[in-house]
Structures are given as structure tokens and as C-alpha cells.
A tleap script that builds the chain and sets N, CA, C and O, in Angstrom:
source leaprc.protein.ff14SB
mol = sequence {
  NMET THR GLY PRO CYS THR GLY ARG ARG ALA
  CYS LEU TRP MET ARG ARG HIE ALA ASP PRO
  GLY MET ARG ASN VAL LEU GLY THR LEU HIE
  GLY GLY VAL SER LEU ALA PHE SER GLU LEU
  ALA ALA ARG ARG ALA ALA GLU PHE SER GLY
  GLY SER SER PRO GLU LYS PHE LEU PRO SER
  SER ILE ARG MET SER TYR LEU ARG PRO GLY
  ILE VAL GLU GLY HIE LEU ARG VAL THR ALA
  ASP VAL ILE HIE ARG SER ARG THR ILE ALA
  THR VAL GLU THR ARG VAL LEU ASN PRO ASP
  GLY LYS ALA ALA THR LEU GLY LEU VAL THR
  LEU HIE ARG VAL GLU GLN CALA
}
set mol.1.N position { 3.386 11.689 -4.655 }
set mol.1.CA position { 2.446 11.949 -4.026 }
set mol.1.C position { 2.016 11.564 -2.928 }
set mol.1.O position { 1.367 10.571 -3.256 }
set mol.2.N position { 1.901 11.691 -1.527 }
set mol.2.CA position { 0.960 11.048 -0.821 }
set mol.2.C position { 0.092 11.989 -0.073 }
set mol.2.O position { -0.187 13.164 -0.308 }
set mol.3.N position { -0.303 11.121 0.973 }
set mol.3.CA position { -1.520 12.448 1.603 }
set mol.3.C position { -2.335 11.005 2.652 }
set mol.3.O position { -2.369 9.775 2.631 }
set mol.4.N position { -2.805 11.979 3.360 }
set mol.4.CA position { -3.846 11.307 4.508 }
set mol.4.C position { -5.319 11.202 3.665 }
set mol.4.O position { -5.667 11.955 2.756 }
set mol.5.N position { -6.055 10.107 4.197 }
set mol.5.CA position { -7.111 9.734 3.632 }
set mol.5.C position { -8.135 10.381 4.950 }
set mol.5.O position { -7.887 10.667 6.121 }
set mol.6.N position { -9.373 10.440 4.114 }
set mol.6.CA position { -10.508 10.878 5.448 }
set mol.6.C position { -11.302 9.452 6.062 }
set mol.6.O position { -11.380 8.404 5.421 }
set mol.7.N position { -11.726 9.610 7.097 }
set mol.7.CA position { -12.463 8.751 7.538 }
set mol.7.C position { -12.333 8.233 9.071 }
set mol.7.O position { -11.505 8.687 9.861 }
set mol.8.N position { -13.213 7.281 9.355 }
set mol.8.CA position { -12.632 7.134 10.991 }
set mol.8.C position { -10.910 6.462 11.583 }
set mol.8.O position { -10.225 6.482 12.606 }
set mol.9.N position { -10.840 5.874 10.070 }
set mol.9.CA position { -9.127 5.057 10.976 }
set mol.9.C position { -8.413 5.586 9.697 }
set mol.9.O position { -8.743 5.934 8.563 }
set mol.10.N position { -7.319 5.480 10.405 }
set mol.10.CA position { -5.763 5.491 9.972 }
set mol.10.C position { -5.378 5.654 8.651 }
set mol.10.O position { -5.844 4.548 8.379 }
set mol.11.N position { -4.806 6.160 7.234 }
set mol.11.CA position { -5.210 5.824 6.191 }
set mol.11.C position { -4.308 6.326 5.680 }
set mol.11.O position { -3.682 7.112 6.391 }
set mol.12.N position { -3.716 6.076 3.934 }
set mol.12.CA position { -3.246 6.878 3.444 }
set mol.12.C position { -3.181 6.501 1.938 }
set mol.12.O position { -3.319 5.332 1.578 }
set mol.13.N position { -2.927 7.728 0.890 }
set mol.13.CA position { -3.003 7.022 -0.412 }
set mol.13.C position { -1.721 7.667 -0.891 }
set mol.13.O position { -1.323 8.691 -0.336 }
set mol.14.N position { -1.004 7.078 -1.968 }
set mol.14.CA position { 0.149 7.414 -3.023 }
set mol.14.C position { -0.676 7.415 -4.153 }
set mol.14.O position { -1.758 6.885 -4.405 }
set mol.15.N position { 0.162 8.203 -4.831 }
set mol.15.CA position { -0.195 8.237 -6.455 }
set mol.15.C position { 1.438 8.262 -7.324 }
set mol.15.O position { 1.861 9.375 -7.009 }
set mol.16.N position { 1.874 7.996 -7.689 }
set mol.16.CA position { 2.781 7.320 -8.251 }
set mol.16.C position { 2.476 7.073 -10.206 }
set mol.16.O position { 1.701 6.260 -10.709 }
set mol.17.N position { 3.378 8.073 -10.940 }
set mol.17.CA position { 3.633 7.732 -12.660 }
set mol.17.C position { 3.554 6.440 -12.619 }
set mol.17.O position { 4.013 5.813 -11.664 }
set mol.18.N position { 2.867 5.763 -13.811 }
set mol.18.CA position { 3.370 4.875 -14.372 }
set mol.18.C position { 4.522 4.913 -15.697 }
set mol.18.O position { 4.436 5.416 -16.817 }
set mol.19.N position { 5.439 4.270 -15.132 }
set mol.19.CA position { 6.410 3.874 -15.977 }
set mol.19.C position { 5.912 3.076 -16.732 }
set mol.19.O position { 4.981 2.372 -16.341 }
set mol.20.N position { 6.447 2.973 -18.119 }
set mol.20.CA position { 6.877 1.386 -19.005 }
set mol.20.C position { 7.509 0.382 -18.500 }
set mol.20.O position { 7.097 -0.766 -18.670 }
set mol.21.N position { 8.326 0.589 -17.980 }
set mol.21.CA position { 8.937 -0.255 -16.946 }
set mol.21.C position { 8.095 -1.113 -16.360 }
set mol.21.O position { 8.620 -2.225 -16.316 }
set mol.22.N position { 7.060 -1.097 -15.905 }
set mol.22.CA position { 6.187 -1.763 -14.564 }
set mol.22.C position { 5.662 -2.552 -15.570 }
set mol.22.O position { 4.762 -3.184 -15.017 }
set mol.23.N position { 5.708 -2.854 -16.662 }
set mol.23.CA position { 4.905 -3.630 -17.415 }
set mol.23.C position { 5.306 -5.211 -17.195 }
set mol.23.O position { 6.412 -5.751 -17.170 }
set mol.24.N position { 4.278 -5.624 -17.079 }
set mol.24.CA position { 4.824 -7.167 -17.677 }
set mol.24.C position { 5.226 -7.794 -18.877 }
set mol.24.O position { 5.991 -7.122 -19.570 }
set mol.25.N position { 4.839 -9.144 -19.392 }
set mol.25.CA position { 5.181 -9.538 -21.017 }
set mol.25.C position { 3.648 -9.180 -21.227 }
set mol.25.O position { 3.430 -9.008 -22.426 }
set mol.26.N position { 2.788 -9.053 -20.627 }
set mol.26.CA position { 1.049 -9.279 -21.236 }
set mol.26.C position { 0.883 -7.430 -21.622 }
set mol.26.O position { 0.001 -6.991 -22.360 }
set mol.27.N position { 2.035 -6.488 -20.868 }
set mol.27.CA position { 1.703 -5.368 -21.342 }
set mol.27.C position { 0.675 -4.536 -20.026 }
set mol.27.O position { 0.214 -3.400 -20.143 }
set mol.28.N position { 0.510 -5.355 -18.933 }
set mol.28.CA position { -0.398 -5.105 -17.772 }
set mol.28.C position { 0.886 -4.731 -16.342 }
set mol.28.O position { 2.042 -5.132 -16.209 }
set mol.29.N position { 0.258 -4.051 -15.690 }
set mol.29.CA position { 1.290 -4.162 -14.078 }
set mol.29.C position { 1.845 -5.145 -13.654 }
set mol.29.O position { 1.171 -6.152 -13.438 }
set mol.30.N position { 3.294 -5.134 -13.405 }
set mol.30.CA position { 3.666 -6.387 -13.211 }
set mol.30.C position { 3.326 -6.696 -11.674 }
set mol.30.O position { 3.061 -5.746 -10.937 }
set mol.31.N position { 3.327 -7.801 -11.255 }
set mol.31.CA position { 2.671 -8.121 -9.989 }
set mol.31.C position { 3.269 -7.967 -9.159 }
set mol.31.O position { 2.677 -7.778 -8.096 }
set mol.32.N position { 4.890 -7.958 -9.163 }
set mol.32.CA position { 5.894 -7.532 -8.110 }
set mol.32.C position { 6.157 -6.064 -8.037 }
set mol.32.O position { 7.001 -5.661 -7.237 }
set mol.33.N position { 5.642 -5.404 -8.643 }
set mol.33.CA position { 5.411 -3.898 -8.668 }
set mol.33.C position { 4.357 -3.505 -7.935 }
set mol.33.O position { 4.520 -2.578 -7.141 }
set mol.34.N position { 2.783 -4.283 -8.093 }
set mol.34.CA position { 1.965 -3.944 -7.083 }
set mol.34.C position { 2.326 -4.517 -5.877 }
set mol.34.O position { 1.909 -3.757 -5.003 }
set mol.35.N position { 2.818 -5.352 -5.438 }
set mol.35.CA position { 3.095 -5.767 -4.263 }
set mol.35.C position { 4.325 -4.629 -3.490 }
set mol.35.O position { 4.078 -4.061 -2.426 }
set mol.36.N position { 5.444 -4.476 -4.135 }
set mol.36.CA position { 6.378 -3.548 -3.816 }
set mol.36.C position { 5.442 -2.559 -3.259 }
set mol.36.O position { 5.509 -2.253 -2.068 }
set mol.37.N position { 4.314 -1.887 -4.292 }
set mol.37.CA position { 4.021 -0.357 -3.855 }
set mol.37.C position { 2.734 -0.718 -2.878 }
set mol.37.O position { 2.095 0.194 -2.354 }
set mol.38.N position { 2.488 -1.727 -2.726 }
set mol.38.CA position { 1.421 -1.819 -1.415 }
set mol.38.C position { 2.119 -2.232 -0.202 }
set mol.38.O position { 1.641 -2.139 0.928 }
set mol.39.N position { 3.481 -2.777 -0.541 }
set mol.39.CA position { 4.140 -2.973 1.210 }
set mol.39.C position { 4.404 -1.441 1.320 }
set mol.39.O position { 3.914 -0.833 2.271 }
set mol.40.N position { 5.097 -0.842 0.464 }
set mol.40.CA position { 5.805 0.573 0.947 }
set mol.40.C position { 4.739 1.831 1.668 }
set mol.40.O position { 5.034 2.538 2.631 }
set mol.41.N position { 3.366 1.856 0.836 }
set mol.41.CA position { 2.049 2.253 1.588 }
set mol.41.C position { 1.521 2.102 2.742 }
set mol.41.O position { 0.920 2.936 3.419 }
set mol.42.N position { 1.890 0.380 3.092 }
set mol.42.CA position { 1.273 -0.222 4.347 }
set mol.42.C position { 2.033 0.808 5.438 }
set mol.42.O position { 1.667 1.726 6.171 }
set mol.43.N position { 3.532 0.006 5.069 }
set mol.43.CA position { 4.567 0.646 6.107 }
set mol.43.C position { 4.715 2.014 6.520 }
set mol.43.O position { 5.257 2.377 7.564 }
set mol.44.N position { 4.123 2.869 5.500 }
set mol.44.CA position { 4.163 4.660 5.599 }
set mol.44.C position { 2.774 4.412 6.528 }
set mol.44.O position { 2.804 4.866 7.672 }
set mol.45.N position { 1.756 3.822 6.149 }
set mol.45.CA position { 0.470 4.264 7.478 }
set mol.45.C position { 0.196 3.928 8.511 }
set mol.45.O position { -0.637 4.289 9.342 }
set mol.46.N position { 1.096 3.035 8.451 }
set mol.46.CA position { 1.725 1.985 10.151 }
set mol.46.C position { 2.569 3.077 10.933 }
set mol.46.O position { 2.280 3.493 12.055 }
set mol.47.N position { 3.591 3.455 10.215 }
set mol.47.CA position { 4.303 4.545 10.651 }
set mol.47.C position { 4.051 5.526 10.908 }
set mol.47.O position { 4.755 6.108 11.733 }
set mol.48.N position { 3.134 6.059 10.429 }
set mol.48.CA position { 2.424 7.161 10.692 }
set mol.48.C position { 0.934 7.193 11.420 }
set mol.48.O position { 0.333 8.245 11.639 }
set mol.49.N position { 0.484 6.006 11.728 }
set mol.49.CA position { -0.912 6.259 12.579 }
set mol.49.C position { -0.762 6.153 14.441 }
set mol.49.O position { -1.662 5.853 15.226 }
set mol.50.N position { 0.236 6.400 14.664 }
set mol.50.CA position { 0.577 6.305 16.108 }
set mol.50.C position { 0.657 7.783 16.789 }
set mol.50.O position { 1.132 7.913 17.917 }
set mol.51.N position { 0.200 8.812 16.091 }
set mol.51.CA position { 0.441 10.097 16.332 }
set mol.51.C position { 1.632 11.052 16.139 }
set mol.51.O position { 2.536 10.325 15.727 }
set mol.52.N position { 1.960 11.953 16.203 }
set mol.52.CA position { 2.551 13.029 15.980 }
set mol.52.C position { 4.243 12.611 15.514 }
set mol.52.O position { 4.793 13.189 14.576 }
set mol.53.N position { 5.052 11.331 16.480 }
set mol.53.CA position { 6.174 10.982 16.042 }
set mol.53.C position { 5.960 9.551 15.285 }
set mol.53.O position { 5.258 8.793 15.955 }
set mol.54.N position { 6.403 9.008 14.039 }
set mol.54.CA position { 6.765 8.155 13.399 }
set mol.54.C position { 7.506 7.400 14.354 }
set mol.54.O position { 8.199 7.734 15.315 }
set mol.55.N position { 7.075 5.897 13.674 }
set mol.55.CA position { 7.713 4.698 14.426 }
set mol.55.C position { 8.074 3.772 13.363 }
set mol.55.O position { 7.249 3.627 12.460 }
set mol.56.N position { 9.034 3.199 13.320 }
set mol.56.CA position { 9.418 2.483 12.521 }
set mol.56.C position { 8.979 0.578 12.724 }
set mol.56.O position { 9.150 -0.203 13.660 }
set mol.57.N position { 8.265 0.395 11.116 }
set mol.57.CA position { 7.415 -1.117 11.116 }
set mol.57.C position { 8.086 -1.514 9.815 }
set mol.57.O position { 8.635 -0.785 8.989 }
set mol.58.N position { 7.929 -2.783 9.813 }
set mol.58.CA position { 8.357 -3.805 8.822 }
set mol.58.C position { 7.488 -4.829 8.887 }
set mol.58.O position { 6.863 -5.322 9.826 }
set mol.59.N position { 7.552 -5.084 7.677 }
set mol.59.CA position { 6.225 -5.991 7.430 }
set mol.59.C position { 6.931 -7.811 7.369 }
set mol.59.O position { 7.792 -8.282 6.626 }
set mol.60.N position { 6.233 -8.370 8.334 }
set mol.60.CA position { 5.700 -10.001 8.525 }
set mol.60.C position { 5.578 -11.126 7.745 }
set mol.60.O position { 6.296 -12.125 7.703 }
set mol.61.N position { 4.299 -10.766 6.958 }
set mol.61.CA position { 3.573 -10.774 6.085 }
set mol.61.C position { 2.579 -10.169 5.231 }
set mol.61.O position { 1.701 -9.470 5.737 }
set mol.62.N position { 2.630 -10.372 3.962 }
set mol.62.CA position { 1.967 -10.060 2.692 }
set mol.62.C position { 1.218 -10.599 2.107 }
set mol.62.O position { 1.759 -11.204 1.181 }
set mol.63.N position { -0.276 -10.777 2.156 }
set mol.63.CA position { -1.165 -11.702 1.190 }
set mol.63.C position { -1.588 -10.232 0.092 }
set mol.63.O position { -1.903 -9.050 0.232 }
set mol.64.N position { -1.370 -11.139 -0.925 }
set mol.64.CA position { -2.303 -10.333 -2.499 }
set mol.64.C position { -3.008 -10.717 -2.906 }
set mol.64.O position { -2.932 -11.945 -2.865 }
set mol.65.N position { -4.003 -10.284 -3.478 }
set mol.65.CA position { -5.057 -11.192 -4.485 }
set mol.65.C position { -5.090 -10.291 -5.615 }
set mol.65.O position { -5.049 -9.090 -5.346 }
set mol.66.N position { -5.141 -10.568 -6.574 }
set mol.66.CA position { -4.845 -9.706 -8.125 }
set mol.66.C position { -6.053 -10.255 -8.441 }
set mol.66.O position { -6.286 -11.442 -8.665 }
set mol.67.N position { -7.150 -8.921 -8.452 }
set mol.67.CA position { -8.415 -8.698 -9.108 }
set mol.67.C position { -8.495 -8.696 -10.662 }
set mol.67.O position { -9.279 -9.360 -11.340 }
set mol.68.N position { -7.648 -7.926 -11.055 }
set mol.68.CA position { -8.068 -7.548 -12.357 }
set mol.68.C position { -6.709 -7.302 -12.983 }
set mol.68.O position { -5.692 -7.263 -12.291 }
set mol.69.N position { -6.696 -7.090 -14.663 }
set mol.69.CA position { -4.760 -6.308 -14.745 }
set mol.69.C position { -5.061 -4.728 -14.516 }
set mol.69.O position { -6.009 -3.955 -14.652 }
set mol.70.N position { -3.492 -4.687 -14.021 }
set mol.70.CA position { -3.477 -3.295 -13.576 }
set mol.70.C position { -2.984 -2.546 -14.799 }
set mol.70.O position { -1.979 -2.905 -15.413 }
set mol.71.N position { -3.664 -1.575 -15.110 }
set mol.71.CA position { -3.196 -0.419 -16.234 }
set mol.71.C position { -1.871 0.326 -16.278 }
set mol.71.O position { -1.835 1.321 -15.554 }
set mol.72.N position { -0.867 0.073 -16.920 }
set mol.72.CA position { -0.506 0.964 -16.822 }
set mol.72.C position { -0.653 2.473 -17.445 }
set mol.72.O position { -1.106 2.405 -18.588 }
set mol.73.N position { -0.527 3.128 -17.236 }
set mol.73.CA position { -0.652 4.718 -18.052 }
set mol.73.C position { -1.242 5.763 -17.037 }
set mol.73.O position { -2.065 5.366 -16.212 }
set mol.74.N position { -0.896 6.954 -17.058 }
set mol.74.CA position { -1.347 7.613 -16.650 }
set mol.74.C position { -0.354 7.722 -14.978 }
set mol.74.O position { 0.868 7.610 -14.885 }
set mol.75.N position { -1.250 7.946 -13.929 }
set mol.75.CA position { -1.036 7.800 -12.424 }
set mol.75.C position { -1.299 6.163 -11.915 }
set mol.75.O position { -2.175 5.491 -12.460 }
set mol.76.N position { -0.609 5.716 -11.026 }
set mol.76.CA position { -1.362 4.644 -10.187 }
set mol.76.C position { -1.581 5.315 -8.884 }
set mol.76.O position { -0.992 6.246 -8.335 }
set mol.77.N position { -2.577 4.596 -8.547 }
set mol.77.CA position { -2.927 4.946 -6.985 }
set mol.77.C position { -3.233 3.965 -6.080 }
set mol.77.O position { -4.059 3.079 -6.297 }
set mol.78.N position { -2.379 4.135 -4.727 }
set mol.78.CA position { -2.395 2.962 -4.153 }
set mol.78.C position { -3.185 3.305 -2.872 }
set mol.78.O position { -2.927 4.460 -2.532 }
set mol.79.N position { -4.084 2.678 -2.024 }
set mol.79.CA position { -4.553 3.455 -1.112 }
set mol.79.C position { -3.991 2.358 0.618 }
set mol.79.O position { -3.516 1.223 0.576 }
set mol.80.N position { -4.150 2.844 1.387 }
set mol.80.CA position { -3.637 2.120 2.544 }
set mol.80.C position { -4.513 1.903 3.883 }
set mol.80.O position { -4.225 2.723 4.754 }
set mol.81.N position { -5.166 1.304 4.114 }
set mol.81.CA position { -6.051 1.448 5.461 }
set mol.81.C position { -6.010 0.891 6.783 }
set mol.81.O position { -6.754 -0.083 6.904 }
set mol.82.N position { -5.134 1.327 8.180 }
set mol.82.CA position { -4.755 0.576 8.679 }
set mol.82.C position { -6.025 -0.001 9.367 }
set mol.82.O position { -6.956 0.792 9.511 }
set mol.83.N position { -6.187 -1.265 9.809 }
set mol.83.CA position { -7.362 -1.997 10.463 }
set mol.83.C position { -7.180 -2.270 11.480 }
set mol.83.O position { -8.197 -2.524 12.126 }
set mol.84.N position { -6.029 -2.366 12.108 }
set mol.84.CA position { -5.747 -2.769 13.602 }
set mol.84.C position { -4.337 -2.058 13.850 }
set mol.84.O position { -3.639 -1.701 12.901 }
set mol.85.N position { -3.942 -1.863 15.251 }
set mol.85.CA position { -2.693 -0.994 15.360 }
set mol.85.C position { -2.134 -1.270 16.734 }
set mol.85.O position { -3.038 -0.937 17.500 }
set mol.86.N position { -1.260 -1.644 17.337 }
set mol.86.CA position { -1.042 -2.054 18.748 }
set mol.86.C position { 0.273 -1.570 18.832 }
set mol.86.O position { 0.865 -1.092 17.864 }
set mol.87.N position { 0.954 -1.725 20.440 }
set mol.87.CA position { 2.258 -1.107 20.441 }
set mol.87.C position { 3.209 -1.787 19.713 }
set mol.87.O position { 4.359 -1.349 19.710 }
set mol.88.N position { 2.898 -2.890 19.030 }
set mol.88.CA position { 3.791 -3.726 18.449 }
set mol.88.C position { 3.254 -4.397 16.874 }
set mol.88.O position { 4.113 -4.771 16.075 }
set mol.89.N position { 2.294 -4.464 16.654 }
set mol.89.CA position { 1.865 -4.950 15.212 }
set mol.89.C position { 0.848 -3.780 14.965 }
set mol.89.O position { 0.294 -3.013 15.752 }
set mol.90.N position { 0.797 -3.902 13.671 }
set mol.90.CA position { -0.073 -3.478 12.490 }
set mol.90.C position { -0.764 -4.291 11.646 }
set mol.90.O position { -0.072 -5.164 11.123 }
set mol.91.N position { -1.880 -4.273 11.362 }
set mol.91.CA position { -2.638 -5.173 10.189 }
set mol.91.C position { -3.090 -4.118 9.316 }
set mol.91.O position { -3.799 -3.226 9.782 }
set mol.92.N position { -2.705 -4.124 7.906 }
set mol.92.CA position { -3.253 -2.982 6.994 }
set mol.92.C position { -3.877 -3.250 5.427 }
set mol.92.O position { -3.237 -3.928 4.624 }
set mol.93.N position { -4.985 -2.740 5.135 }
set mol.93.CA position { -5.504 -3.119 3.970 }
set mol.93.C position { -5.061 -2.162 2.823 }
set mol.93.O position { -4.958 -0.945 2.975 }
set mol.94.N position { -4.766 -2.937 1.467 }
set mol.94.CA position { -3.935 -2.326 0.792 }
set mol.94.C position { -5.197 -2.586 -0.745 }
set mol.94.O position { -5.839 -3.561 -1.135 }
set mol.95.N position { -5.064 -1.192 -1.218 }
set mol.95.CA position { -5.234 -1.358 -2.679 }
set mol.95.C position { -4.751 -0.767 -3.539 }
set mol.95.O position { -4.761 0.451 -3.366 }
set mol.96.N position { -4.145 -1.248 -4.769 }
set mol.96.CA position { -3.680 -0.504 -6.036 }
set mol.96.C position { -5.246 -0.245 -6.874 }
set mol.96.O position { -6.104 -1.128 -6.901 }
set mol.97.N position { -5.425 1.099 -7.524 }
set mol.97.CA position { -6.567 1.496 -7.830 }
set mol.97.C position { -6.088 1.678 -9.557 }
set mol.97.O position { -5.174 2.457 -9.827 }
set mol.98.N position { -6.724 0.968 -10.549 }
set mol.98.CA position { -6.678 1.404 -12.031 }
set mol.98.C position { -7.016 3.054 -12.042 }
set mol.98.O position { -7.288 3.671 -11.012 }
set mol.99.N position { -6.953 3.668 -13.389 }
set mol.99.CA position { -7.363 5.050 -13.430 }
set mol.99.C position { -9.216 5.100 -13.456 }
set mol.99.O position { -9.719 6.223 -13.407 }
set mol.100.N position { -9.987 4.092 -13.518 }
set mol.100.CA position { -11.079 4.191 -13.499 }
set mol.100.C position { -11.637 3.860 -12.107 }
set mol.100.O position { -12.839 3.754 -11.864 }
set mol.101.N position { -10.707 3.718 -11.275 }
set mol.101.CA position { -10.854 3.163 -9.584 }
set mol.101.C position { -10.976 2.181 -9.443 }
set mol.101.O position { -10.554 1.904 -8.320 }
set mol.102.N position { -11.385 1.242 -9.998 }
set mol.102.CA position { -11.194 -0.258 -9.842 }
set mol.102.C position { -10.306 -0.590 -8.998 }
set mol.102.O position { -9.555 0.356 -8.761 }
set mol.103.N position { -10.045 -1.578 -8.402 }
set mol.103.CA position { -9.162 -2.332 -7.657 }
set mol.103.C position { -8.526 -3.287 -8.750 }
set mol.103.O position { -9.104 -4.189 -9.359 }
set mol.104.N position { -6.992 -2.822 -8.879 }
set mol.104.CA position { -6.526 -4.224 -9.224 }
set mol.104.C position { -5.915 -5.214 -8.327 }
set mol.104.O position { -5.863 -6.389 -8.690 }
set mol.105.N position { -5.489 -4.881 -7.291 }
set mol.105.CA position { -5.025 -5.469 -6.566 }
set mol.105.C position { -5.478 -5.392 -4.865 }
set mol.105.O position { -5.321 -4.290 -4.341 }
set mol.106.N position { -5.861 -6.171 -4.261 }
set mol.106.CA position { -6.382 -5.946 -2.505 }
set mol.106.C position { -5.257 -6.952 -1.755 }
set mol.106.O position { -5.001 -8.122 -2.040 }
set mol.107.N position { -4.709 -6.163 -0.772 }
set mol.107.CA position { -3.636 -6.762 -0.009 }
set mol.107.C position { -3.962 -6.595 1.684 }
set mol.107.O position { -4.520 -5.682 2.292 }
set mol.108.N position { -3.403 -7.799 2.132 }
set mol.108.CA position { -3.655 -7.466 3.234 }
set mol.108.C position { -2.075 -7.474 4.364 }
set mol.108.O position { -2.005 -8.648 4.727 }
set mol.109.N position { -1.251 -6.935 4.810 }
set mol.109.CA position { -0.059 -6.770 5.243 }
set mol.109.C position { -0.037 -6.684 6.586 }
set mol.109.O position { -0.883 -6.017 7.181 }
set mol.110.N position { 1.004 -7.399 7.265 }
set mol.110.CA position { 0.814 -7.607 8.600 }
set mol.110.C position { 2.035 -6.909 8.869 }
set mol.110.O position { 2.717 -6.943 7.845 }
set mol.111.N position { 2.813 -6.081 10.103 }
set mol.111.CA position { 3.887 -5.394 10.018 }
set mol.111.C position { 4.114 -5.668 11.507 }
set mol.111.O position { 3.180 -6.025 12.223 }
set mol.112.N position { 5.611 -5.466 12.064 }
set mol.112.CA position { 5.832 -5.954 13.320 }
set mol.112.C position { 6.554 -4.281 13.475 }
set mol.112.O position { 7.067 -3.636 12.560 }
set mol.113.N position { 6.424 -3.934 14.677 }
set mol.113.CA position { 7.162 -2.499 14.721 }
set mol.113.C position { 8.363 -2.883 15.489 }
set mol.113.O position { 8.354 -3.640 16.460 }
set mol.114.N position { 9.824 -2.061 14.768 }
set mol.114.CA position { 11.274 -2.239 15.043 }
set mol.114.C position { 11.473 -1.261 16.469 }
set mol.114.O position { 11.093 -0.093 16.559 }
set mol.115.N position { 12.136 -2.016 17.499 }
set mol.115.CA position { 13.003 -1.261 18.493 }
set mol.115.C position { 13.469 -0.376 18.077 }
set mol.115.O position { 13.483 -0.634 16.873 }
set mol.116.N position { 13.997 0.777 18.228 }
set mol.116.CA position { 14.661 1.734 18.068 }
set mol.116.C position { 16.014 1.807 19.019 }
set mol.116.O position { 15.834 1.819 20.237 }
set mol.117.N position { 17.376 1.856 18.496 }
set mol.117.CA position { 18.219 1.770 19.407 }
set mol.117.C position { 18.502 3.100 20.027 }
set mol.117.O position { 19.315 3.192 20.947 }
savepdb mol mol.pdb
quit
């Protein structure tokens, strides 16, 4: 499930069912899973932040800070807030939220627009 956020800047939220296969050996959310969800949310937010027609963006850089263990139960919520978007580049801040609303990760994703042939 995805949807737009409310506020000044373009943003997006995603909610995904937490699957037991998303756990690492410690039983918390695997870092690669949170990175993949953050990248997906950032890409979708950038692609739809330019108006009615979506444009294709691909990540060129992802910086992740792992703030606390991710809890794998119920649903995972990911938010993506477009900080900057120009004709060719977008910068998006992402968060993977635990069920209590506290951020498990904080990401900064830089994406470049792909020319459509």
C-alpha cells in the first residue's frame, strides 16, 4: 500500500507486511531489506513529484543510518520526503518506521533522471 503524504514538499509513504524472512540472525529487520524499501520509496516519490506524468529516476547514491533495531511484526512503514528535485536530479530523505512510530533507519537517496527513448 502506498499513498501521498501531507505537507509542503512531495512525499510518499509505503506500508508493507513484515515477513519473517526479512529478519537477520538477531531477529530484527535485515539492513538490506530496509535499504531496498528505502530505495524503492525514494524512487517512487521522485518519479511522481514532478506533476501528472511520472518520470523515471534511478539511484546514484544511498546513505543509510541505522538508528535502532527494526521490529519485524505487523506492517513496516516507509516514508520518503523529496527534499530537492530539479530537471535531472532528486534528493529524497527516507525513514523506515517501527510499529511505535520511531525511526529504525534514516536514509538520504540521490537519484538521477533517466532519459526516455
